[in-house]
Each structure stands twice: as C-alpha cells, then as structure tokens.
N, C-alpha and C positions, 0 to 999 in steps of 0.2 A: 093516731093508729089505734084501731080496735083490736084487742087481744082476746082470744078465746081459749078455753081449756078443752080437754079431750071430749067431755060430755057435750059442750056447746057445739063443737065441730061435728060430732056425730049427729046431733039433732039437725044442724044446718045442712048436712049432706044426706040426711035421712038414711043413716046406716048405724051399725053398732059401734060401741066404743072399742070393742076388740078389733074390729076392722080398721079403725083409725090407728090403733096401736100397732097392728101388723104393717100398715103402710109406713109408719114411722120406723119400725124395725128394719124394713126393707129399703129405707131411705127413698121412698117414692112420693112423699108429701112434704112440703116445706114446714119446718118446725124449729123452734129454738127452746132451750132450757134455761130456766132460772131456778137455782137451788134444787136441781134434779126434777123439777116439774115441767111437763110438756106444755108449751105455749104456741099458739098459732096466730099469725097476723092475718086478719080477715081478708085484707086486700091480696095478700100472697096466696091465700086459699082460693079466692075468686079467680086469680090469674092461673093457678094450677088447674082448676076445673076447666077454664077456657082452653088451656093447652091440651087437656085430655080430650075435649070435644073435637078440637082441630085434628088431633092424631087419629081419632076414630073416623074422621071424614076423608082422610087420605086414601087414595086407591091402593088396593093391595098389590103387592109385586106380582107381575105376570112371569111366565116362563121366559127366562133370559136366554135360553138355548135357541129360541126361534129368532132368526134374523130376517129383516126385510130384504126383499130382492131389489 
C-alpha cells in the first residue's frame, strides 16, 4: 500500500493543499489519520478519482413532471 501525505496528494491531483484539506473537512475524499496526521492510500485516491469521473458522466436529471403518453 502506497501512502501519501497532503502535499503529495495535492501534487498528484494537480490542486492546492488547501483544496485537499477542504475535501477532507467535507468528508469527500478517502483519508485516514495516524497521530493526527492526514494520510491517503494511493489506490483509494485512484478509485475516488475514477468514481468522480463516472459521476460526471451520468446524465443530468430531466424534468420528472413530463410523462410519456
């Protein structure tokens, strides 16, 4: 298991460290703590990114008030 810290995940995902910390605060990214330090399993991050991609590809909800005849 490859473990990354906040800086490494930010570089890996090409975003800021504060963005990663915000995702952690909002419980939107897989994380685990050891001695109060944030740690990330690289495989879990890869799976999370993949799930985000899949969610973005899903069709948006259409108007549910319209019924087929």
